[in-house]
C-alpha positions in Angstrom: 117.9 48.6 86.8 118.5 50.4 90.0 120.3 49.6 92.2 119.2 49.9 95.9 121.7 51.1 97.7 121.9 54.0 95.7 118.4 54.6 96.4 118.7 53.5 99.6 121.2 56.7 100.4 119.3 59.6 98.7 116.3 58.0 100.6 118.4 58.3 104.3 120.1 61.8 102.6 116.9 63.4 102.0 114.7 62.8 105.0 117.6 61.8 107.3 120.0 63.7 109.3 123.3 61.9 110.1 122.1 61.4 113.8 119.6 59.8 112.3 116.5 62.0 113.2 113.6 63.0 110.8 113.8 66.1 109.0 110.6 65.5 107.9 108.5 65.6 111.0 110.4 69.1 111.8 107.9 70.0 108.3 104.8 68.8 110.0 104.2 72.2 112.8 104.9 74.7 109.5 102.9 72.2 107.0 99.5 72.3 110.3 99.4 75.7 110.5 100.0 76.4 106.9 96.7 74.3 107.2 94.7 76.4 110.1 95.4 79.7 108.6 93.2 78.4 105.3 91.2 76.9 107.1 89.9 80.2 109.1 90.5 81.8 106.2 87.9 79.3 103.5 85.8 79.8 106.7 86.2 83.1 107.3 84.8 83.7 103.5 82.1 81.6 104.0 80.1 82.9 107.6 80.2 87.0 106.4 76.8 88.5 105.6 75.3 87.8 102.0 75.3 90.7 99.7 71.4 89.9 99.6 71.0 92.3 103.3 73.2 94.8 102.1 71.9 95.0 98.3 68.5 95.2 100.8 69.3 97.7 103.0 70.5 99.8 100.4 67.2 100.2 98.4 65.6 103.8 98.4 62.7 103.8 99.9 59.9 105.4 98.5 59.6 108.8 99.9 63.0 108.9 98.6 62.4 108.0 95.3 59.3 110.9 94.5 61.6 113.4 96.5 64.2 111.9 93.8 62.0 112.3 90.4 60.7 115.8 90.9 61.0 116.9 87.5 62.3 121.0 89.0 64.8 121.0 91.5 64.2 124.6 92.9 60.5 122.8 94.3 63.3 120.3 96.7 65.3 123.0 97.1 62.5 125.0 98.6 61.4 121.4 100.4 65.3 121.1 102.0 65.0 125.0 103.3 61.8 123.9 105.5 63.2 122.1 106.8 66.1 122.2 110.6 68.5 120.0 112.5 68.6 119.6 116.0 71.0 118.9 118.4 70.1 117.1 121.7 72.0 118.2 123.9 73.3 115.0 126.0 74.4 111.9 125.0 72.2 108.9 125.9 74.2 106.3 128.2 72.8 102.8 127.7 73.5 100.6 130.0 74.5 96.5 128.7 73.1 93.6 130.8 73.7 90.3 130.7 73.3 88.0 133.9 72.2 91.1 136.1 75.6 92.3 135.9 76.9 95.6 133.5 79.2 94.4 130.7 79.0 97.3 129.0 78.1 101.0 128.2 76.8 102.8 124.7 77.1 106.9 124.1 74.9 107.3 121.7 74.5 111.3 120.4 71.7 112.6 118.8 69.8 114.5 116.5 66.1 115.6 114.8 65.1 117.1 111.4 62.2 118.7 112.2 59.9 121.0 110.8 61.7 124.7 110.3 60.8 127.0 113.3 60.1 123.7 115.1 63.2 124.4 117.7 62.1 125.6 120.0 59.3 123.6 120.7 61.9 120.9 120.9 63.3 122.9 123.6 60.4 122.5 125.5 60.2 119.1 125.4 63.3 117.9 125.4 62.9 116.4 128.9 59.9 114.6 128.2 61.5 113.8 124.4 65.6 112.4 125.7 63.0 109.8 128.5 61.1 109.1 125.2 64.2 107.9 123.4 65.4 106.5 125.6 63.0 103.9 126.9 64.1 102.5 122.7 67.8 102.5 123.4 66.8 100.6 126.5 64.4 98.5 124.4 66.7 97.7 121.3 69.3 96.8 124.0 67.1 94.3 126.0 66.4 92.6 122.8 70.2 92.0 121.6 70.3 94.6 119.4 73.7 96.6 120.5 75.5 92.8 120.2 77.8 91.6 117.8 76.5 93.2 114.6 75.4 97.0 116.3 76.3 99.0 113.5 75.4 96.9 109.8 72.8 99.0 108.4 69.7 97.4 109.2 69.9 97.4 112.9 70.7 101.1 112.7 67.2 101.7 110.0 65.5 99.8 112.6 66.6 101.7 115.6 66.1 105.4 113.3 62.7 103.7 112.2 61.0 103.2 116.5 63.1 106.6 117.4 61.5 109.2 114.8 58.0 107.0 115.6 59.1 108.0 118.9 60.0 111.2 118.2 56.7 111.8 116.4 54.3 110.5 118.8 55.6 113.4 121.8 56.3 116.1 119.2 53.7 115.4 116.1 54.8 115.1 112.5 57.1 118.2 113.0 60.0 115.7 113.0 60.9 114.3 109.8 63.7 111.8 111.3 66.4 111.6 114.3 69.5 110.9 113.4 72.3 108.9 114.5 75.3 111.0 115.1 77.5 109.5 117.2 77.5 105.9 118.5 79.8 103.9 120.5 80.4 101.0 122.4 82.9 100.4 125.4 82.5 96.9 127.1 83.6 97.2 130.7 
């Protein structure tokens, strides 16, 4: 029914040039390239952070729930007016050490949320406060807190809690929280 000569000639025109080189081999690099791009895309999808980690950090704390559940909004306004924000004068510079050499520098600017009329207390104890906060930042760097995804919400929440606890050790309960206002890492 089919003529073998016609089939052979069609096959050869599809796959061979007149010089006799195989054109199918010219498509192999494009095929491998598209295969590599697809494999990279799907592996990136599989290796991204899970949504449960994002949801855990997005859940409000009990204090925030209690504060937001007040029926009378004037109480909340009065509470907020009893707080002040104090920015510490200089930035904190934290070296990242790997195998006995500095590989990066992290620059952090901090602020404090304090009770009203506590600003003078913060500035009078600033050298001791800076020393304690810098030690917390060094400890965070030594355990790898500034490696990889150091800006994710869980890592920053852990750092904020440690900084707040240390600030409360120095200044007492007049400190409500430590605010990370700037955070940058520069690899060397």
